[in-house]
LUMKOLRO-61580 format. One record per atom (N, C-alpha, C): residue number from 1; residue in one letter; atom name; x, y, z. Coordinates in pm, whole numbers, plus 50000, padded with zeros to 5 digits. Layout:
<nodes>
{resi=NUM resn=a name=CA u=X v=Y w=Z}
...
</nodes>
This chain:
<nodes>
{resi=1 resn=x name=N u=50085 v=49881 w=50000}
{resi=1 resn=x name=CA u=50000 v=50000 w=50000}
{resi=1 resn=x name=C u=50089 v=50125 w=50000}
{resi=2 resn=x name=N u=50063 v=50212 w=49905}
{resi=2 resn=x name=CA u=50142 v=50333 w=49894}
{resi=2 resn=x name=C u=50091 v=50436 w=49995}
{resi=3 resn=x name=N u=50183 v=50494 w=50067}
{resi=3 resn=x name=CA u=50149 v=50600 w=50161}
{resi=3 resn=x name=C u=50243 v=50717 w=50144}
{resi=4 resn=x name=N u=50186 v=50834 w=50150}
{resi=4 resn=x name=CA u=50262 v=50958 w=50147}
{resi=4 resn=x name=C u=50224 v=51040 w=50269}
{resi=5 resn=x name=N u=50324 v=51087 w=50339}
{resi=5 resn=x name=CA u=50298 v=51166 w=50459}
{resi=5 resn=x name=C u=50375 v=51296 w=50448}
{resi=6 resn=x name=N u=50300 v=51406 w=50439}
{resi=6 resn=x name=CA u=50363 v=51538 w=50433}
{resi=6 resn=x name=C u=50380 v=51595 w=50572}
{resi=7 resn=x name=N u=50478 v=51681 w=50585}
{resi=7 resn=x name=CA u=50500 v=51752 w=50711}
{resi=7 resn=x name=C u=50574 v=51882 w=50681}
{resi=8 resn=x name=N u=50578 v=51968 w=50780}
{resi=8 resn=x name=CA u=50655 v=52092 w=50768}
{resi=8 resn=x name=C u=50574 v=52217 w=50743}
{resi=9 resn=x name=N u=50444 v=52203 w=50727}
{resi=9 resn=x name=CA u=50362 v=52321 w=50707}
{resi=9 resn=x name=C u=50349 v=52402 w=50834}
{resi=10 resn=x name=N u=50290 v=52520 w=50821}
{resi=10 resn=x name=CA u=50269 v=52603 w=50937}
{resi=10 resn=x name=C u=50242 v=52747 w=50899}
{resi=11 resn=x name=N u=50249 v=52830 w=51000}
{resi=11 resn=x name=CA u=50228 v=52974 w=50983}
{resi=11 resn=x name=C u=50363 v=53041 w=50967}
{resi=12 resn=x name=N u=50375 v=53125 w=50867}
{resi=12 resn=x name=CA u=50503 v=53190 w=50841}
{resi=12 resn=x name=C u=50477 v=53333 w=50795}
{resi=13 resn=x name=N u=50562 v=53422 w=50838}
{resi=13 resn=x name=CA u=50550 v=53561 w=50796}
{resi=13 resn=x name=C u=50594 v=53577 w=50651}
{resi=14 resn=x name=N u=50535 v=53674 w=50585}
{resi=14 resn=x name=CA u=50576 v=53705 w=50449}
{resi=14 resn=x name=C u=50727 v=53731 w=50447}
{resi=15 resn=x name=N u=50792 v=53671 w=50350}
{resi=15 resn=x name=CA u=50937 v=53683 w=50340}
{resi=15 resn=x name=C u=51012 v=53572 w=50409}
{resi=16 resn=x name=N u=50941 v=53492 w=50485}
{resi=16 resn=x name=CA u=51004 v=53383 w=50558}
{resi=16 resn=x name=C u=51020 v=53257 w=50474}
{resi=17 resn=x name=N u=51064 v=53151 w=50541}
{resi=17 resn=x name=CA u=51092 v=53024 w=50473}
{resi=17 resn=x name=C u=51028 v=52908 w=50547}
{resi=18 resn=x name=N u=50997 v=52806 w=50471}
{resi=18 resn=x name=CA u=50949 v=52680 w=50527}
{resi=18 resn=x name=C u=51005 v=52568 w=50441}
{resi=19 resn=x name=N u=51021 v=52453 w=50503}
{resi=19 resn=x name=CA u=51064 v=52335 w=50429}
{resi=19 resn=x name=C u=50960 v=52225 w=50449}
{resi=20 resn=x name=N u=50899 v=52184 w=50340}
{resi=20 resn=x name=CA u=50803 v=52075 w=50345}
{resi=20 resn=x name=C u=50874 v=51943 w=50314}
{resi=21 resn=x name=N u=50828 v=51839 w=50380}
{resi=21 resn=x name=CA u=50881 v=51705 w=50355}
{resi=21 resn=x name=C u=50767 v=51611 w=50319}
{resi=22 resn=x name=N u=50799 v=51514 w=50239}
{resi=22 resn=x name=CA u=50702 v=51411 w=50204}
{resi=22 resn=x name=C u=50774 v=51277 w=50208}
{resi=23 resn=x name=N u=50727 v=51191 w=50295}
{resi=23 resn=x name=CA u=50785 v=51057 w=50308}
{resi=23 resn=x name=C u=50697 v=50957 w=50238}
{resi=24 resn=x name=N u=50758 v=50877 w=50150}
{resi=24 resn=x name=CA u=50683 v=50779 w=50072}
{resi=24 resn=x name=C u=50717 v=50638 w=50118}
{resi=25 resn=x name=N u=50617 v=50553 w=50116}
{resi=25 resn=x name=CA u=50639 v=50412 w=50147}
{resi=25 resn=x name=C u=50550 v=50328 w=50057}
{resi=26 resn=x name=N u=50588 v=50201 w=50040}
{resi=26 resn=x name=CA u=50507 v=50111 w=49959}
{resi=26 resn=x name=C u=50525 v=50128 w=49810}
{resi=27 resn=x name=N u=50633 v=50194 w=49772}
{resi=27 resn=x name=CA u=50656 v=50218 w=49630}
{resi=27 resn=x name=C u=50807 v=50219 w=49605}
{resi=28 resn=x name=N u=50848 v=50181 w=49484}
{resi=28 resn=x name=CA u=50991 v=50184 w=49450}
{resi=28 resn=x name=C u=51026 v=50329 w=49419}
{resi=29 resn=x name=N u=51074 v=50397 w=49519}
{resi=29 resn=x name=CA u=51090 v=50542 w=49513}
{resi=29 resn=x name=C u=51183 v=50585 w=49401}
{resi=30 resn=x name=N u=51287 v=50507 w=49376}
{resi=30 resn=x name=CA u=51390 v=50550 w=49281}
{resi=30 resn=x name=C u=51341 v=50559 w=49138}
{resi=31 resn=x name=N u=51228 v=50497 w=49106}
{resi=31 resn=x name=CA u=51176 v=50505 w=48969}
{resi=31 resn=x name=C u=51050 v=50591 w=48963}
{resi=32 resn=x name=N u=51031 v=50668 w=49067}
{resi=32 resn=x name=CA u=50912 v=50753 w=49074}
{resi=32 resn=x name=C u=50945 v=50899 w=49051}
{resi=33 resn=x name=N u=50853 v=50965 w=48989}
{resi=33 resn=x name=CA u=50856 v=51110 w=48985}
{resi=33 resn=x name=C u=50771 v=51162 w=49100}
{resi=34 resn=x name=N u=50805 v=51278 w=49148}
{resi=34 resn=x name=CA u=50736 v=51336 w=49262}
{resi=34 resn=x name=C u=50693 v=51478 w=49227}
{resi=35 resn=x name=N u=50581 v=51517 w=49284}
{resi=35 resn=x name=CA u=50535 v=51652 w=49261}
{resi=35 resn=x name=C u=50479 v=51714 w=49388}
{resi=36 resn=x name=N u=50489 v=51843 w=49396}
{resi=36 resn=x name=CA u=50421 v=51921 w=49500}
{resi=36 resn=x name=C u=50315 v=52005 w=49431}
{resi=37 resn=x name=N u=50193 v=51995 w=49481}
{resi=37 resn=x name=CA u=50081 v=52072 w=49432}
{resi=37 resn=x name=C u=50029 v=52155 w=49549}
{resi=38 resn=x name=N u=49949 v=52254 w=49516}
{resi=38 resn=x name=CA u=49884 v=52330 w=49621}
{resi=38 resn=x name=C u=49744 v=52371 w=49578}
{resi=39 resn=x name=N u=49662 v=52391 w=49678}
{resi=39 resn=x name=CA u=49526 v=52435 w=49652}
{resi=39 resn=x name=C u=49490 v=52542 w=49753}
{resi=40 resn=x name=N u=49470 v=52661 w=49701}
{resi=40 resn=x name=CA u=49429 v=52773 w=49785}
{resi=40 resn=x name=C u=49276 v=52773 w=49794}
{resi=41 resn=x name=N u=49222 v=52836 w=49897}
{resi=41 resn=x name=CA u=49075 v=52841 w=49913}
{resi=41 resn=x name=C u=49008 v=52898 w=49789}
{resi=42 resn=x name=N u=48910 v=52826 w=49737}
{resi=42 resn=x name=CA u=48835 v=52873 w=49623}
{resi=42 resn=x name=C u=48905 v=52860 w=49489}
{resi=43 resn=x name=N u=49021 v=52796 w=49489}
{resi=43 resn=x name=CA u=49098 v=52782 w=49365}
{resi=43 resn=x name=C u=49122 v=52635 w=49333}
{resi=44 resn=x name=N u=49159 v=52611 w=49209}
{resi=44 resn=x name=CA u=49190 v=52475 w=49168}
{resi=44 resn=x name=C u=49330 v=52436 w=49216}
{resi=45 resn=x name=N u=49347 v=52306 w=49229}
{resi=45 resn=x name=CA u=49480 v=52257 w=49264}
{resi=45 resn=x name=C u=49575 v=52285 w=49148}
{resi=46 resn=x name=N u=49696 v=52328 w=49182}
{resi=46 resn=x name=CA u=49793 v=52361 w=49079}
{resi=46 resn=x name=C u=49929 v=52298 w=49111}
{resi=47 resn=x name=N u=50001 v=52269 w=49006}
{resi=47 resn=x name=CA u=50135 v=52215 w=49022}
{resi=47 resn=x name=C u=50229 v=52326 w=49069}
{resi=48 resn=x name=N u=50307 v=52296 w=49170}
{resi=48 resn=x name=CA u=50406 v=52391 w=49221}
{resi=48 resn=x name=C u=50545 v=52353 w=49171}
{resi=49 resn=x name=N u=50581 v=52227 w=49189}
{resi=49 resn=x name=CA u=50713 v=52181 w=49149}
{resi=49 resn=x name=C u=50708 v=52032 w=49123}
{resi=50 resn=x name=N u=50799 v=51988 w=49038}
{resi=50 resn=x name=CA u=50802 v=51848 w=48997}
{resi=50 resn=x name=C u=50946 v=51804 w=48982}
{resi=51 resn=x name=N u=50974 v=51680 w=49020}
{resi=51 resn=x name=CA u=51109 v=51626 w=49004}
{resi=51 resn=x name=C u=51098 v=51483 w=48953}
{resi=52 resn=x name=N u=51177 v=51452 w=48850}
{resi=52 resn=x name=CA u=51175 v=51318 w=48793}
{resi=52 resn=x name=C u=51267 v=51224 w=48872}
{resi=53 resn=x name=N u=51263 v=51098 w=48835}
{resi=53 resn=x name=CA u=51352 v=51003 w=48901}
{resi=53 resn=x name=C u=51498 v=51038 w=48876}
{resi=54 resn=x name=N u=51525 v=51103 w=48764}
{resi=54 resn=x name=CA u=51662 v=51141 w=48732}
{resi=54 resn=x name=C u=51704 v=51275 w=48789}
{resi=55 resn=x name=N u=51610 v=51342 w=48856}
{resi=55 resn=x name=CA u=51645 v=51468 w=48921}
{resi=55 resn=x name=C u=51611 v=51593 w=48842}
{resi=56 resn=x name=N u=51552 v=51577 w=48724}
{resi=56 resn=x name=CA u=51512 v=51697 w=48649}
{resi=56 resn=x name=C u=51393 v=51762 w=48717}
{resi=57 resn=x name=N u=51395 v=51894 w=48718}
{resi=57 resn=x name=CA u=51293 v=51968 w=48791}
{resi=57 resn=x name=C u=51222 v=52068 w=48701}
{resi=58 resn=x name=N u=51102 v=52101 w=48738}
{resi=58 resn=x name=CA u=51034 v=52215 w=48678}
{resi=58 resn=x name=C u=50943 v=52277 w=48782}
{resi=59 resn=x name=N u=50914 v=52406 w=48763}
{resi=59 resn=x name=CA u=50843 v=52484 w=48862}
{resi=59 resn=x name=C u=50734 v=52569 w=48797}
{resi=60 resn=x name=N u=50633 v=52598 w=48876}
{resi=60 resn=x name=CA u=50536 v=52697 w=48833}
{resi=60 resn=x name=C u=50606 v=52832 w=48826}
{resi=61 resn=x name=N u=50567 v=52914 w=48731}
{resi=61 resn=x name=CA u=50631 v=53045 w=48715}
{resi=61 resn=x name=C u=50624 v=53127 w=48843}
{resi=62 resn=x name=N u=50516 v=53110 w=48917}
{resi=62 resn=x name=CA u=50495 v=53191 w=49038}
{resi=62 resn=x name=C u=50593 v=53160 w=49150}
{resi=63 resn=x name=N u=50660 v=53045 w=49141}
{resi=63 resn=x name=CA u=50751 v=53008 w=49251}
{resi=63 resn=x name=C u=50895 v=52994 w=49205}
{resi=64 resn=x name=N u=50920 v=53012 w=49077}
{resi=64 resn=x name=CA u=51058 v=53000 w=49028}
{resi=64 resn=x name=C u=51150 v=53096 w=49102}
{resi=65 resn=x name=N u=51268 v=53048 w=49131}
{resi=65 resn=x name=CA u=51370 v=53125 w=49202}
{resi=65 resn=x name=C u=51339 v=53144 w=49350}
{resi=66 resn=x name=N u=51224 v=53096 w=49396}
{resi=66 resn=x name=CA u=51193 v=53104 w=49540}
{resi=66 resn=x name=C u=51183 v=52965 w=49603}
{resi=67 resn=x name=N u=51131 v=52871 w=49528}
{resi=67 resn=x name=CA u=51111 v=52736 w=49579}
{resi=67 resn=x name=C u=51213 v=52641 w=49516}
{resi=68 resn=x name=N u=51247 v=52537 w=49590}
{resi=68 resn=x name=CA u=51341 v=52438 w=49539}
{resi=68 resn=x name=C u=51295 v=52299 w=49580}
{resi=69 resn=x name=N u=51279 v=52211 w=49482}
{resi=69 resn=x name=CA u=51238 v=52073 w=49510}
{resi=69 resn=x name=C u=51360 v=51983 w=49501}
{resi=70 resn=x name=N u=51374 v=51897 w=49600}
{resi=70 resn=x name=CA u=51484 v=51800 w=49600}
{resi=70 resn=x name=C u=51430 v=51665 w=49648}
{resi=71 resn=x name=N u=51509 v=51563 w=49626}
{resi=71 resn=x name=CA u=51468 v=51429 w=49669}
{resi=71 resn=x name=C u=51586 v=51357 w=49731}
{resi=72 resn=x name=N u=51555 v=51266 w=49820}
{resi=72 resn=x name=CA u=51656 v=51182 w=49883}
{resi=72 resn=x name=C u=51609 v=51038 w=49865}
{resi=73 resn=x name=N u=51667 v=50970 w=49769}
{resi=73 resn=x name=CA u=51622 v=50833 w=49739}
{resi=73 resn=x name=C u=51656 v=50735 w=49852}
{resi=74 resn=x name=N u=51759 v=50767 w=49929}
{resi=74 resn=x name=CA u=51794 v=50678 w=50040}
{resi=74 resn=x name=C u=51689 v=50682 w=50150}
{resi=75 resn=x name=N u=51625 v=50798 w=50165}
{resi=75 resn=x name=CA u=51525 v=50816 w=50270}
{resi=75 resn=x name=C u=51382 v=50810 w=50217}
{resi=76 resn=x name=N u=51367 v=50791 w=50086}
{resi=76 resn=x name=CA u=51234 v=50790 w=50024}
{resi=76 resn=x name=C u=51157 v=50918 w=50056}
{resi=77 resn=x name=N u=51226 v=51029 w=50040}
{resi=77 resn=x name=CA u=51164 v=51157 w=50073}
{resi=77 resn=x name=C u=51183 v=51258 w=49961}
{resi=78 resn=x name=N u=51089 v=51347 w=49953}
{resi=78 resn=x name=CA u=51101 v=51463 w=49865}
{resi=78 resn=x name=C u=51075 v=51586 w=49950}
{resi=79 resn=x name=N u=51144 v=51693 w=49916}
{resi=79 resn=x name=CA u=51138 v=51815 w=49996}
{resi=79 resn=x name=C u=51099 v=51933 w=49907}
{resi=80 resn=x name=N u=51039 v=52030 w=49969}
{resi=80 resn=x name=CA u=51012 v=52156 w=49901}
{resi=80 resn=x name=C u=51060 v=52268 w=49992}
{resi=81 resn=x name=N u=51170 v=52328 w=49955}
{resi=81 resn=x name=CA u=51221 v=52444 w=50029}
{resi=81 resn=x name=C u=51154 v=52568 w=49972}
{resi=82 resn=x name=N u=51085 v=52639 w=50057}
{resi=82 resn=x name=CA u=51011 v=52757 w=50014}
{resi=82 resn=x name=C u=51072 v=52879 w=50080}
{resi=83 resn=x name=N u=51122 v=52969 w=50001}
{resi=83 resn=x name=CA u=51184 v=53092 w=50049}
{resi=83 resn=x name=C u=51107 v=53213 w=50001}
{resi=84 resn=x name=N u=51130 v=53323 w=50066}
{resi=84 resn=x name=CA u=51064 v=53449 w=50027}
{resi=84 resn=x name=C u=50915 v=53430 w=50011}
{resi=85 resn=x name=N u=50855 v=53367 w=50109}
{resi=85 resn=x name=CA u=50713 v=53334 w=50100}
{resi=85 resn=x name=C u=50627 v=53459 w=50090}
{resi=86 resn=x name=N u=50523 v=53446 w=50013}
{resi=86 resn=x name=CA u=50429 v=53554 w=49993}
{resi=86 resn=x name=C u=50293 v=53512 w=50049}
{resi=87 resn=x name=N u=50209 v=53610 w=50073}
{resi=87 resn=x name=CA u=50076 v=53579 w=50123}
{resi=87 resn=x name=C u=50001 v=53488 w=50025}
{resi=88 resn=x name=N u=50026 v=53506 w=49898}
{resi=88 resn=x name=CA u=49956 v=53426 w=49798}
{resi=88 resn=x name=C u=50006 v=53282 w=49790}
{resi=89 resn=x name=N u=50108 v=53249 w=49864}
{resi=89 resn=x name=CA u=50153 v=53110 w=49873}
{resi=89 resn=x name=C u=50068 v=53030 w=49973}
{resi=90 resn=x name=N u=49981 v=53099 w=50044}
{resi=90 resn=x name=CA u=49894 v=53032 w=50139}
{resi=90 resn=x name=C u=49806 v=52929 w=50067}
{resi=91 resn=x name=N u=49814 v=52805 w=50115}
{resi=91 resn=x name=CA u=49741 v=52697 w=50049}
{resi=91 resn=x name=C u=49765 v=52568 w=50128}
{resi=92 resn=x name=N u=49690 v=52466 w=50089}
{resi=92 resn=x name=CA u=49722 v=52332 w=50133}
{resi=92 resn=x name=C u=49814 v=52272 w=50028}
{resi=93 resn=x name=N u=49927 v=52220 w=50074}
{resi=93 resn=x name=CA u=50026 v=52164 w=49984}
{resi=93 resn=x name=C u=50019 v=52011 w=49988}
{resi=94 resn=x name=N u=50013 v=51954 w=49870}
{resi=94 resn=x name=CA u=49999 v=51809 w=49857}
{resi=94 resn=x name=C u=50121 v=51750 w=49785}
{resi=95 resn=x name=N u=50160 v=51636 w=49830}
{resi=95 resn=x name=CA u=50266 v=51559 w=49766}
{resi=95 resn=x name=C u=50203 v=51454 w=49674}
{resi=96 resn=x name=N u=50260 v=51438 w=49559}
{resi=96 resn=x name=CA u=50212 v=51340 w=49461}
{resi=96 resn=x name=C u=50329 v=51254 w=49418}
{resi=97 resn=x name=N u=50302 v=51125 w=49397}
{resi=97 resn=x name=CA u=50405 v=51035 w=49348}
{resi=97 resn=x name=C u=50346 v=50943 w=49242}
{resi=98 resn=x name=N u=50427 v=50913 w=49143}
{resi=98 resn=x name=CA u=50384 v=50812 w=49046}
{resi=98 resn=x name=C u=50506 v=50741 w=48989}
{resi=99 resn=x name=N u=50485 v=50615 w=48961}
{resi=99 resn=x name=CA u=50587 v=50536 w=48893}
{resi=99 resn=x name=C u=50597 v=50587 w=48750}
{resi=100 resn=x name=N u=50714 v=50621 w=48705}
{resi=100 resn=x name=CA u=50729 v=50681 w=48572}
{resi=100 resn=x name=C u=50693 v=50583 w=48460}
{resi=101 resn=x name=N u=50686 v=50455 w=48491}
{resi=101 resn=x name=CA u=50644 v=50357 w=48391}
{resi=101 resn=x name=C u=50492 v=50342 w=48391}
{resi=102 resn=x name=N u=50428 v=50390 w=48496}
{resi=102 resn=x name=CA u=50281 v=50382 w=48506}
{resi=102 resn=x name=C u=50232 v=50519 w=48553}
{resi=103 resn=x name=N u=50247 v=50621 w=48472}
{resi=103 resn=x name=CA u=50220 v=50758 w=48518}
{resi=103 resn=x name=C u=50077 v=50785 w=48558}
{resi=104 resn=x name=N u=49981 v=50708 w=48507}
{resi=104 resn=x name=CA u=49842 v=50735 w=48541}
{resi=104 resn=x name=C u=49806 v=50686 w=48681}
{resi=105 resn=x name=N u=49887 v=50599 w=48736}
{resi=105 resn=x name=CA u=49861 v=50548 w=48871}
{resi=105 resn=x name=C u=49936 v=50633 w=48971}
{resi=106 resn=x name=N u=49877 v=50746 w=49005}
{resi=106 resn=x name=CA u=49946 v=50835 w=49098}
{resi=106 resn=x name=C u=49882 v=50827 w=49237}
{resi=107 resn=x name=N u=49957 v=50874 w=49332}
{resi=107 resn=x name=CA u=49915 v=50869 w=49472}
{resi=107 resn=x name=C u=49937 v=51006 w=49534}
{resi=108 resn=x name=N u=49853 v=51035 w=49634}
{resi=108 resn=x name=CA u=49856 v=51167 w=49697}
{resi=108 resn=x name=C u=49863 v=51157 w=49848}
{resi=109 resn=x name=N u=49929 v=51255 w=49905}
{resi=109 resn=x name=CA u=49929 v=51267 w=50049}
{resi=109 resn=x name=C u=49805 v=51341 w=50098}
{resi=110 resn=x name=N u=49797 v=51358 w=50228}
{resi=110 resn=x name=CA u=49679 v=51419 w=50288}
{resi=110 resn=x name=C u=49685 v=51571 w=50288}
{resi=111 resn=x name=N u=49800 v=51625 w=50260}
{resi=111 resn=x name=CA u=49816 v=51770 w=50254}
{resi=111 resn=x name=C u=49868 v=51829 w=50384}
{resi=112 resn=x name=N u=49937 v=51940 w=50369}
{resi=112 resn=x name=CA u=49986 v=52015 w=50485}
{resi=112 resn=x name=C u=49960 v=52163 w=50458}
{resi=113 resn=x name=N u=49914 v=52232 w=50562}
{resi=113 resn=x name=CA u=49874 v=52372 w=50545}
{resi=113 resn=x name=C u=49993 v=52465 w=50558}
{resi=114 resn=x name=N u=49999 v=52558 w=50465}
{resi=114 resn=x name=CA u=50096 v=52666 w=50472}
{resi=114 resn=x name=C u=50017 v=52796 w=50473}
{resi=115 resn=x name=N u=50038 v=52874 w=50576}
{resi=115 resn=x name=CA u=49963 v=52998 w=50591}
{resi=115 resn=x name=C u=50060 v=53113 w=50606}
{resi=116 resn=x name=N u=50048 v=53208 w=50517}
{resi=116 resn=x name=CA u=50132 v=53327 w=50524}
{resi=116 resn=x name=C u=50063 v=53436 w=50603}
{resi=117 resn=x name=N u=50143 v=53513 w=50674}
{resi=117 resn=x name=CA u=50088 v=53624 w=50751}
{resi=117 resn=x name=C u=50167 v=53751 w=50721}
{resi=118 resn=x name=N u=50102 v=53863 w=50735}
{resi=118 resn=x name=CA u=50170 v=53991 w=50708}
{resi=118 resn=x name=C u=50228 v=54050 w=50834}
</nodes>
């Protein structure tokens, strides 16, 4: 059974930093791509950052140069370092994983809240 557990969310002042973690189990992590998505109140879920099994990354334009996605295959974890946080980054952040050979079979975590304050 695949499980994803996110952590690291919280309340942060504008301009501050947070590091989100997502621990995966029940899946061969090294052949998986990972993604961080977010959903703000009243908005659709959107892709924030993505990393392939080979380490290639891509980011939403709104977070480029502020957020950094990394992975640790030894620990079966993916991280999202968020810097220079803005109020508009407030959302529930979700971790997604899928086997790159079976991309339609993806799995999601329960989400972690990130709330920006002024």
